[in-house]
VMD Tcl script that builds the backbone (N, CA, C; Angstrom):
set m [mol new atoms 435]
animate dup $m
set s [atomselect $m all]
$s set {name element resname resid chain x y z} {
  {N N MET 1 A 0.845 -1.191 0.020}
  {CA C MET 1 A -0.042 0.015 0.020}
  {C C MET 1 A 0.931 1.221 0.044}
  {N N LYS 2 A 0.636 2.189 -1.007}
  {CA C LYS 2 A 1.460 3.418 -0.971}
  {C C LYS 2 A 0.926 4.406 -0.101}
  {N N VAL 3 A 1.666 4.745 0.897}
  {CA C VAL 3 A 1.281 5.789 1.820}
  {C C VAL 3 A 2.322 6.860 2.002}
  {N N HIS 4 A 3.058 7.147 0.955}
  {CA C HIS 4 A 4.285 8.200 1.005}
  {C C HIS 4 A 3.648 9.398 1.742}
  {N N ASP 5 A 4.576 9.944 2.616}
  {CA C ASP 5 A 4.355 11.257 3.290}
  {C C ASP 5 A 4.098 12.311 2.164}
  {N N PRO 6 A 2.956 13.006 2.188}
  {CA C PRO 6 A 2.693 13.924 1.139}
  {C C PRO 6 A 3.754 15.134 1.151}
  {N N PHE 7 A 4.416 15.351 2.252}
  {CA C PHE 7 A 5.292 16.555 2.337}
  {C C PHE 7 A 6.767 16.030 1.843}
  {N N SER 8 A 7.211 14.991 2.461}
  {CA C SER 8 A 8.578 14.530 2.151}
  {C C SER 8 A 8.616 13.552 0.959}
  {N N GLY 9 A 7.501 12.827 0.640}
  {CA C GLY 9 A 7.536 11.876 -0.424}
  {C C GLY 9 A 8.140 10.501 0.010}
  {N N ARG 10 A 8.530 10.331 1.295}
  {CA C ARG 10 A 9.140 9.219 1.790}
  {C C ARG 10 A 8.085 8.130 2.087}
  {N N PRO 11 A 8.501 6.837 2.086}
  {CA C PRO 11 A 7.553 5.719 2.454}
  {C C PRO 11 A 7.202 5.979 3.983}
  {N N ARG 12 A 6.009 5.746 4.278}
  {CA C ARG 12 A 5.560 5.848 5.769}
  {C C ARG 12 A 5.209 4.343 6.262}
  {N N SER 13 A 5.610 3.264 5.665}
  {CA C SER 13 A 5.458 1.976 6.228}
  {C C SER 13 A 6.588 1.091 5.694}
  {N N LEU 14 A 6.952 0.070 6.665}
  {CA C LEU 14 A 8.055 -0.853 6.175}
  {C C LEU 14 A 7.473 -1.676 5.025}
  {N N ALA 15 A 6.224 -2.002 5.127}
  {CA C ALA 15 A 5.508 -2.817 4.039}
  {C C ALA 15 A 5.722 -2.064 2.685}
  {N N GLU 16 A 5.659 -0.807 2.709}
  {CA C GLU 16 A 5.715 -0.031 1.384}
  {C C GLU 16 A 7.131 -0.018 0.773}
  {N N VAL 17 A 8.234 -0.076 1.715}
  {CA C VAL 17 A 9.564 -0.115 1.399}
  {C C VAL 17 A 9.815 -1.416 0.639}
  {N N TYR 18 A 9.203 -2.642 1.179}
  {CA C TYR 18 A 9.422 -3.859 0.551}
  {C C TYR 18 A 8.282 -4.344 -0.192}
  {N N ALA 19 A 7.388 -3.488 -0.749}
  {CA C ALA 19 A 6.248 -3.844 -1.371}
  {C C ALA 19 A 6.462 -4.730 -2.646}
  {N N ASP 20 A 7.569 -4.496 -3.374}
  {CA C ASP 20 A 7.873 -5.311 -4.527}
  {C C ASP 20 A 8.976 -6.491 -4.183}
  {N N GLY 21 A 9.051 -6.709 -2.879}
  {CA C GLY 21 A 10.053 -7.708 -2.459}
  {C C GLY 21 A 11.484 -7.299 -2.237}
  {N N ALA 22 A 11.720 -6.008 -2.596}
  {CA C ALA 22 A 13.153 -5.478 -2.408}
  {C C ALA 22 A 13.075 -3.994 -2.121}
  {N N ALA 23 A 13.886 -3.480 -1.272}
  {CA C ALA 23 A 13.885 -2.053 -1.061}
  {C C ALA 23 A 14.732 -1.410 -2.152}
  {N N SER 24 A 14.268 -0.368 -2.581}
  {CA C SER 24 A 14.944 0.290 -3.802}
  {C C SER 24 A 15.727 1.512 -3.245}
  {N N GLY 25 A 16.967 1.468 -3.735}
  {CA C GLY 25 A 17.908 2.575 -3.416}
  {C C GLY 25 A 17.899 2.918 -1.896}
  {N N GLY 26 A 17.668 4.138 -1.710}
  {CA C GLY 26 A 17.567 4.568 -0.271}
  {C C GLY 26 A 16.212 4.577 0.400}
  {N N SER 27 A 15.308 3.872 -0.188}
  {CA C SER 27 A 13.909 3.806 0.411}
  {C C SER 27 A 13.917 3.269 1.927}
  {N N LEU 28 A 14.787 2.302 2.241}
  {CA C LEU 28 A 14.862 1.916 3.733}
  {C C LEU 28 A 15.337 3.177 4.536}
  {N N LYS 29 A 16.279 3.825 4.141}
  {CA C LYS 29 A 16.873 4.963 4.768}
  {C C LYS 29 A 15.812 6.032 4.938}
  {N N GLU 30 A 15.004 6.233 3.814}
  {CA C GLU 30 A 14.013 7.283 3.730}
  {C C GLU 30 A 12.865 6.887 4.890}
  {N N PHE 31 A 12.569 5.613 4.865}
  {CA C PHE 31 A 11.575 5.155 5.839}
  {C C PHE 31 A 12.035 5.439 7.249}
  {N N LEU 32 A 13.341 5.086 7.438}
  {CA C LEU 32 A 13.843 5.242 8.802}
  {C C LEU 32 A 13.914 6.714 9.250}
  {N N ASP 33 A 14.178 7.703 8.358}
  {CA C ASP 33 A 14.072 8.934 8.592}
  {C C ASP 33 A 12.645 9.454 9.055}
  {N N GLU 34 A 11.593 8.940 8.338}
  {CA C GLU 34 A 10.241 9.160 8.736}
  {C C GLU 34 A 9.927 8.567 10.118}
  {N N PHE 35 A 10.359 7.334 10.225}
  {CA C PHE 35 A 10.170 6.567 11.573}
  {C C PHE 35 A 10.704 7.356 12.676}
  {N N TYR 36 A 12.036 7.681 12.555}
  {CA C TYR 36 A 12.669 8.388 13.726}
  {C C TYR 36 A 12.098 9.830 13.830}
  {N N SER 37 A 11.537 10.421 12.837}
  {CA C SER 37 A 11.019 11.781 12.973}
  {C C SER 37 A 9.633 11.817 13.638}
  {N N GLU 38 A 8.975 10.618 13.587}
  {CA C GLU 38 A 7.595 10.581 14.116}
  {C C GLU 38 A 7.686 10.544 15.624}
  {N N SER 39 A 6.902 11.402 16.328}
  {CA C SER 39 A 6.925 11.491 17.783}
  {C C SER 39 A 5.886 10.612 18.392}
  {N N ASP 40 A 4.843 10.244 17.791}
  {CA C ASP 40 A 3.827 9.574 18.304}
  {C C ASP 40 A 4.186 7.974 18.239}
  {N N PRO 41 A 4.264 7.196 19.411}
  {CA C PRO 41 A 4.512 5.839 19.422}
  {C C PRO 41 A 3.534 5.034 18.713}
  {N N LEU 42 A 2.200 5.403 18.830}
  {CA C LEU 42 A 1.162 4.707 18.085}
  {C C LEU 42 A 1.370 4.695 16.617}
  {N N LYS 43 A 1.614 5.896 16.106}
  {CA C LYS 43 A 1.924 6.064 14.682}
  {C C LYS 43 A 3.060 5.332 14.151}
  {N N LYS 44 A 4.129 5.245 15.030}
  {CA C LYS 44 A 5.361 4.541 14.758}
  {C C LYS 44 A 4.939 2.909 14.611}
  {N N TYR 45 A 4.196 2.540 15.581}
  {CA C TYR 45 A 3.657 1.098 15.544}
  {C C TYR 45 A 2.954 0.887 14.290}
  {N N GLU 46 A 2.099 1.727 13.865}
  {CA C GLU 46 A 1.386 1.455 12.641}
  {C C GLU 46 A 2.342 1.371 11.347}
  {N N MET 47 A 3.403 2.080 11.445}
  {CA C MET 47 A 4.346 2.089 10.402}
  {C C MET 47 A 4.984 0.736 10.114}
  {N N ILE 48 A 5.048 -0.139 11.117}
  {CA C ILE 48 A 5.697 -1.453 10.950}
  {C C ILE 48 A 4.724 -2.654 11.207}
  {N N LEU 49 A 3.388 -2.331 11.315}
  {CA C LEU 49 A 2.451 -3.318 11.607}
  {C C LEU 49 A 2.132 -4.229 10.466}
  {N N GLU 50 A 1.954 -3.566 9.274}
  {CA C GLU 50 A 1.619 -4.334 8.026}
  {C C GLU 50 A 2.763 -5.191 7.614}
  {N N GLU 51 A 2.487 -6.459 7.175}
  {CA C GLU 51 A 3.472 -7.382 6.778}
  {C C GLU 51 A 3.910 -7.119 5.356}
  {N N PRO 52 A 5.312 -6.959 5.125}
  {CA C PRO 52 A 5.744 -6.918 3.701}
  {C C PRO 52 A 5.626 -8.342 3.064}
  {N N PRO 53 A 5.553 -8.408 1.838}
  {CA C PRO 53 A 5.429 -9.724 1.176}
  {C C PRO 53 A 6.716 -10.464 1.355}
  {N N LEU 54 A 6.495 -11.874 1.488}
  {CA C LEU 54 A 7.617 -12.775 1.543}
  {C C LEU 54 A 8.206 -12.779 0.101}
  {N N THR 55 A 9.482 -13.128 0.121}
  {CA C THR 55 A 10.233 -13.248 -1.198}
  {C C THR 55 A 10.738 -14.759 -1.185}
  {N N ASP 56 A 11.430 -14.958 -2.303}
  {CA C ASP 56 A 12.271 -16.290 -2.449}
  {C C ASP 56 A 13.661 -16.169 -1.768}
  {N N ASP 57 A 13.892 -15.046 -1.117}
  {CA C ASP 57 A 15.164 -14.806 -0.539}
  {C C ASP 57 A 15.041 -14.865 1.080}
  {N N PRO 58 A 15.441 -15.988 1.669}
  {CA C PRO 58 A 15.315 -16.145 3.187}
  {C C PRO 58 A 16.106 -14.923 3.930}
  {N N LYS 59 A 17.149 -14.567 3.419}
  {CA C LYS 59 A 17.839 -13.395 4.152}
  {C C LYS 59 A 17.077 -12.168 4.154}
  {N N ARG 60 A 16.528 -11.910 2.916}
  {CA C ARG 60 A 15.586 -10.636 2.955}
  {C C ARG 60 A 14.394 -10.855 3.912}
  {N N ASN 61 A 13.714 -11.971 3.979}
  {CA C ASN 61 A 12.612 -12.301 4.653}
  {C C ASN 61 A 12.879 -12.005 6.240}
  {N N ALA 62 A 14.040 -12.609 6.664}
  {CA C ALA 62 A 14.447 -12.431 8.014}
  {C C ALA 62 A 14.939 -11.060 8.276}
  {N N TRP 63 A 15.606 -10.409 7.369}
  {CA C TRP 63 A 16.137 -8.985 7.590}
  {C C TRP 63 A 14.966 -7.996 7.951}
  {N N VAL 64 A 13.866 -8.076 6.999}
  {CA C VAL 64 A 12.699 -7.140 7.181}
  {C C VAL 64 A 12.038 -7.409 8.598}
  {N N ALA 65 A 11.847 -8.732 8.899}
  {CA C ALA 65 A 11.245 -9.047 10.166}
  {C C ALA 65 A 12.193 -8.511 11.379}
  {N N ALA 66 A 13.441 -8.638 11.227}
  {CA C ALA 66 A 14.400 -8.170 12.304}
  {C C ALA 66 A 14.261 -6.688 12.369}
  {N N CYS 67 A 14.181 -5.909 11.271}
  {CA C CYS 67 A 13.986 -4.515 11.386}
  {C C CYS 67 A 12.770 -4.104 12.078}
  {N N ALA 68 A 11.613 -4.797 11.687}
  {CA C ALA 68 A 10.255 -4.450 12.411}
  {C C ALA 68 A 10.448 -4.653 13.883}
  {N N ALA 69 A 10.978 -5.918 14.292}
  {CA C ALA 69 A 11.049 -6.259 15.678}
  {C C ALA 69 A 12.022 -5.300 16.462}
  {N N HIS 70 A 12.974 -4.957 15.874}
  {CA C HIS 70 A 13.986 -4.051 16.442}
  {C C HIS 70 A 13.334 -2.621 16.642}
  {N N LEU 71 A 12.591 -2.184 15.587}
  {CA C LEU 71 A 11.976 -0.733 15.692}
  {C C LEU 71 A 10.796 -0.802 16.578}
  {N N SER 72 A 10.233 -1.972 16.959}
  {CA C SER 72 A 9.136 -2.002 17.797}
  {C C SER 72 A 9.482 -1.437 19.233}
  {N N ARG 73 A 10.679 -1.533 19.505}
  {CA C ARG 73 A 11.023 -1.092 20.850}
  {C C ARG 73 A 10.738 0.380 21.102}
  {N N GLU 74 A 10.608 1.157 19.969}
  {CA C GLU 74 A 10.332 2.557 20.135}
  {C C GLU 74 A 8.805 2.854 19.844}
  {N N THR 75 A 7.958 1.806 19.963}
  {CA C THR 75 A 6.586 2.060 19.777}
  {C C THR 75 A 5.813 1.611 21.055}
  {N N ILE 76 A 4.451 1.578 20.945}
  {CA C ILE 76 A 3.732 1.140 22.094}
  {C C ILE 76 A 3.375 -0.291 22.143}
  {N N GLY 77 A 3.794 -1.083 21.132}
  {CA C GLY 77 A 3.427 -2.301 21.022}
  {C C GLY 77 A 4.574 -3.420 20.989}
  {N N PRO 78 A 4.215 -4.603 21.026}
  {CA C PRO 78 A 5.276 -5.670 20.841}
  {C C PRO 78 A 5.609 -5.878 19.414}
  {N N PRO 79 A 6.591 -6.515 19.104}
  {CA C PRO 79 A 6.889 -6.825 17.558}
  {C C PRO 79 A 5.649 -7.388 17.007}
  {N N PRO 80 A 5.318 -6.894 15.719}
  {CA C PRO 80 A 4.212 -7.516 15.009}
  {C C PRO 80 A 4.142 -8.941 14.965}
  {N N ALA 81 A 3.036 -9.468 14.903}
  {CA C ALA 81 A 2.879 -10.915 14.909}
  {C C ALA 81 A 3.597 -11.558 13.705}
  {N N TRP 82 A 3.645 -10.879 12.595}
  {CA C TRP 82 A 4.122 -11.478 11.388}
  {C C TRP 82 A 5.777 -11.601 11.516}
  {N N THR 83 A 6.353 -10.909 12.407}
  {CA C THR 83 A 7.809 -11.088 12.565}
  {C C THR 83 A 8.249 -12.487 13.226}
  {N N THR 84 A 7.172 -13.039 13.761}
  {CA C THR 84 A 7.580 -14.325 14.408}
  {C C THR 84 A 7.192 -15.548 13.521}
  {N N LYS 85 A 6.784 -15.416 12.393}
  {CA C LYS 85 A 6.541 -16.532 11.531}
  {C C LYS 85 A 7.902 -17.319 11.293}
  {N N PRO 86 A 7.816 -18.615 11.172}
  {CA C PRO 86 A 9.027 -19.408 10.957}
  {C C PRO 86 A 9.860 -18.977 9.555}
  {N N GLU 87 A 9.111 -18.565 8.651}
  {CA C GLU 87 A 9.944 -18.145 7.385}
  {C C GLU 87 A 10.607 -16.759 7.513}
  {N N ARG 88 A 10.391 -16.155 8.644}
  {CA C ARG 88 A 11.168 -14.918 8.997}
  {C C ARG 88 A 12.379 -15.241 9.805}
  {N N TYR 89 A 12.842 -16.281 9.834}
  {CA C TYR 89 A 14.127 -16.715 10.581}
  {C C TYR 89 A 15.011 -17.533 9.656}
  {N N LEU 90 A 16.301 -17.249 9.796}
  {CA C LEU 90 A 17.396 -18.051 8.954}
  {C C LEU 90 A 17.614 -19.389 9.704}
  {N N ARG 91 A 18.162 -20.255 9.101}
  {CA C ARG 91 A 18.565 -21.568 9.722}
  {C C ARG 91 A 20.164 -21.492 9.975}
  {N N ARG 92 A 20.901 -20.738 9.159}
  {CA C ARG 92 A 22.234 -20.540 9.302}
  {C C ARG 92 A 22.606 -19.122 9.624}
  {N N ALA 93 A 23.739 -18.962 10.208}
  {CA C ALA 93 A 24.219 -17.620 10.510}
  {C C ALA 93 A 24.544 -16.804 9.229}
  {N N TRP 94 A 24.206 -15.570 9.329}
  {CA C TRP 94 A 24.459 -14.568 8.194}
  {C C TRP 94 A 25.182 -13.386 8.717}
  {N N PHE 95 A 26.230 -12.982 8.061}
  {CA C PHE 95 A 26.946 -11.828 8.376}
  {C C PHE 95 A 27.004 -10.920 7.232}
  {N N PRO 96 A 26.041 -9.977 7.068}
  {CA C PRO 96 A 25.925 -9.103 5.866}
  {C C PRO 96 A 27.070 -8.382 5.466}
  {N N SER 97 A 27.969 -8.067 6.482}
  {CA C SER 97 A 29.139 -7.162 6.075}
  {C C SER 97 A 30.174 -7.986 5.332}
  {N N GLY 98 A 30.309 -9.283 5.594}
  {CA C GLY 98 A 31.248 -10.129 4.778}
  {C C GLY 98 A 32.617 -9.923 5.284}
  {N N MET 99 A 32.755 -9.120 6.404}
  {CA C MET 99 A 34.129 -8.879 6.926}
  {C C MET 99 A 34.526 -9.967 7.989}
  {N N GLU 100 A 35.252 -10.898 7.653}
  {CA C GLU 100 A 35.599 -12.049 8.563}
  {C C GLU 100 A 36.201 -11.406 9.846}
  {N N SER 101 A 37.136 -10.400 9.817}
  {CA C SER 101 A 37.629 -9.828 11.061}
  {C C SER 101 A 36.643 -9.365 12.140}
  {N N LEU 102 A 35.458 -9.024 11.686}
  {CA C LEU 102 A 34.479 -8.397 12.505}
  {C C LEU 102 A 33.391 -9.460 13.077}
  {N N LYS 103 A 33.586 -10.707 12.734}
  {CA C LYS 103 A 32.393 -11.645 13.090}
  {C C LYS 103 A 32.231 -11.715 14.436}
  {N N ALA 104 A 33.312 -11.854 15.322}
  {CA C ALA 104 A 33.203 -12.041 16.765}
  {C C ALA 104 A 32.527 -10.778 17.351}
  {N N THR 105 A 32.844 -9.584 16.888}
  {CA C THR 105 A 32.305 -8.351 17.275}
  {C C THR 105 A 30.751 -8.383 17.019}
  {N N PHE 106 A 30.422 -8.767 15.932}
  {CA C PHE 106 A 29.068 -8.714 15.540}
  {C C PHE 106 A 28.195 -9.702 16.258}
  {N N ILE 107 A 28.773 -10.873 16.558}
  {CA C ILE 107 A 28.115 -11.772 17.449}
  {C C ILE 107 A 27.641 -11.264 18.760}
  {N N VAL 108 A 28.676 -10.491 19.338}
  {CA C VAL 108 A 28.347 -9.868 20.585}
  {C C VAL 108 A 27.484 -8.655 20.461}
  {N N GLU 109 A 27.667 -7.802 19.370}
  {CA C GLU 109 A 26.984 -6.576 19.523}
  {C C GLU 109 A 25.517 -6.647 18.761}
  {N N SER 110 A 25.259 -7.650 18.013}
  {CA C SER 110 A 23.951 -7.649 17.239}
  {C C SER 110 A 22.701 -7.539 18.293}
  {N N PRO 111 A 21.896 -6.653 17.890}
  {CA C PRO 111 A 20.635 -6.492 18.680}
  {C C PRO 111 A 19.863 -7.772 18.738}
  {N N ALA 112 A 19.096 -8.044 19.690}
  {CA C ALA 112 A 18.367 -9.258 19.899}
  {C C ALA 112 A 17.509 -9.634 18.704}
  {N N ALA 113 A 16.748 -8.715 18.171}
  {CA C ALA 113 A 15.859 -8.898 17.079}
  {C C ALA 113 A 16.657 -9.556 15.813}
  {N N PHE 114 A 17.924 -9.118 15.611}
  {CA C PHE 114 A 18.668 -9.604 14.486}
  {C C PHE 114 A 19.333 -11.025 14.938}
  {N N ARG 115 A 19.923 -11.010 16.067}
  {CA C ARG 115 A 20.552 -12.206 16.532}
  {C C ARG 115 A 19.718 -13.400 16.596}
  {N N GLU 116 A 18.461 -13.217 17.057}
  {CA C GLU 116 A 17.573 -14.453 17.100}
  {C C GLU 116 A 17.151 -14.951 15.804}
  {N N ARG 117 A 17.387 -14.163 14.858}
  {CA C ARG 117 A 17.178 -14.544 13.415}
  {C C ARG 117 A 18.452 -14.989 12.686}
  {N N MET 118 A 19.398 -15.102 13.426}
  {CA C MET 118 A 20.692 -15.578 12.941}
  {C C MET 118 A 21.459 -14.480 11.993}
  {N N ILE 119 A 21.129 -13.239 12.143}
  {CA C ILE 119 A 21.675 -12.082 11.412}
  {C C ILE 119 A 22.605 -11.381 12.403}
  {N N PHE 120 A 23.907 -11.352 12.114}
  {CA C PHE 120 A 24.833 -10.699 12.831}
  {C C PHE 120 A 25.341 -9.330 12.242}
  {N N VAL 121 A 25.139 -8.302 12.881}
  {CA C VAL 121 A 25.254 -7.002 12.416}
  {C C VAL 121 A 26.085 -6.107 13.564}
  {N N GLU 122 A 26.313 -4.855 13.204}
  {CA C GLU 122 A 26.796 -3.963 14.209}
  {C C GLU 122 A 25.690 -3.605 15.200}
  {N N ALA 123 A 26.068 -2.881 16.270}
  {CA C ALA 123 A 25.165 -2.743 17.445}
  {C C ALA 123 A 23.976 -1.920 17.042}
  {N N ASP 124 A 23.958 -1.011 15.999}
  {CA C ASP 124 A 22.754 -0.217 15.649}
  {C C ASP 124 A 22.703 -0.292 14.139}
  {N N PRO 125 A 22.140 -1.378 13.634}
  {CA C PRO 125 A 22.162 -1.512 12.145}
  {C C PRO 125 A 21.064 -0.683 11.477}
  {N N LEU 126 A 20.224 0.015 12.106}
  {CA C LEU 126 A 19.237 0.810 11.494}
  {C C LEU 126 A 19.509 2.295 11.841}
  {N N TYR 127 A 20.813 2.651 12.096}
  {CA C TYR 127 A 21.140 4.002 12.423}
  {C C TYR 127 A 21.062 4.943 11.261}
  {N N THR 128 A 20.485 6.127 11.375}
  {CA C THR 128 A 20.540 7.265 10.552}
  {C C THR 128 A 20.973 8.517 11.343}
  {N N PRO 129 A 21.449 9.425 10.704}
  {CA C PRO 129 A 21.847 10.705 11.455}
  {C C PRO 129 A 20.549 11.334 11.962}
  {N N ARG 130 A 19.407 11.105 11.359}
  {CA C ARG 130 A 18.146 11.646 11.851}
  {C C ARG 130 A 17.753 11.162 13.191}
  {N N LYS 131 A 18.152 9.919 13.571}
  {CA C LYS 131 A 17.694 9.332 14.808}
  {C C LYS 131 A 18.323 10.150 16.002}
  {N N ASP 132 A 19.387 10.855 15.757}
  {CA C ASP 132 A 20.080 11.533 16.935}
  {C C ASP 132 A 19.538 13.009 16.990}
  {N N VAL 133 A 18.662 13.519 16.073}
  {CA C VAL 133 A 18.120 14.816 16.170}
  {C C VAL 133 A 16.805 14.772 16.802}
  {N N PRO 134 A 16.577 15.509 17.832}
  {CA C PRO 134 A 15.283 15.585 18.516}
  {C C PRO 134 A 14.073 15.926 17.580}
  {N N PHE 135 A 12.903 15.338 17.805}
  {CA C PHE 135 A 11.794 15.716 17.035}
  {C C PHE 135 A 11.473 17.134 17.251}
  {N N GLY 136 A 11.030 17.825 16.198}
  {CA C GLY 136 A 10.688 19.192 16.270}
  {C C GLY 136 A 11.923 20.165 16.152}
  {N N SER 137 A 13.097 19.564 15.928}
  {CA C SER 137 A 14.271 20.435 15.950}
  {C C SER 137 A 14.319 20.926 14.496}
  {N N ARG 138 A 14.827 22.180 14.187}
  {CA C ARG 138 A 14.956 22.608 12.997}
  {C C ARG 138 A 16.089 21.792 12.113}
  {N N LEU 139 A 16.933 21.206 12.745}
  {CA C LEU 139 A 17.968 20.460 12.248}
  {C C LEU 139 A 17.447 19.148 11.604}
  {N N VAL 140 A 16.332 18.697 11.810}
  {CA C VAL 140 A 15.733 17.456 11.215}
  {C C VAL 140 A 15.700 17.529 9.781}
  {N N ASP 141 A 15.393 18.521 9.232}
  {CA C ASP 141 A 15.366 18.642 7.771}
  {C C ASP 141 A 16.698 19.126 7.137}
  {N N GLU 142 A 17.648 19.306 7.978}
  {CA C GLU 142 A 18.939 19.784 7.466}
  {C C GLU 142 A 19.972 18.624 7.540}
  {N N VAL 143 A 19.790 17.583 8.182}
  {CA C VAL 143 A 20.739 16.418 8.174}
  {C C VAL 143 A 20.755 15.859 6.885}
  {N N ALA 144 A 21.900 15.764 6.290}
  {CA C ALA 144 A 22.133 15.157 4.971}
  {C C ALA 144 A 22.560 13.558 5.266}
  {N N LEU 145 A 22.040 12.771 4.430}
  {CA C LEU 145 A 22.412 11.328 4.611}
  {C C LEU 145 A 23.631 11.116 3.677}
}
mol reanalyze $m
mol bondsrecalc $m
mol representation Tube
mol addrep $m
């Protein structure tokens, strides 16, 4: 479902980012900007509640569920039910960075939502500069990605 923010043109739901099975370009970063800029926890929850379609890529299916579960910490609700479906978990460990020297660090640092899906990443895999800018600040629209 297309629900782009009318002002920014950014996607307003995780399902929209992955509507065609793959995030295009910076659409995940744009969604994260919208998510972190939203001050209402209920609206934030609504942004992750709808299930994106499953794909034939198990890594992508697990990744999007991990994102939603991780982001749910900033909302009023638990991780959406769709994030707990068996097809949203990997059977083997995956290190998206591909950097052998960082594997031990990623095993320790990975947030729970990613680690329980066998995805090993840095401590804050969904970081954007906008996350650090308080809502309502004039800087929100000035932070360049």
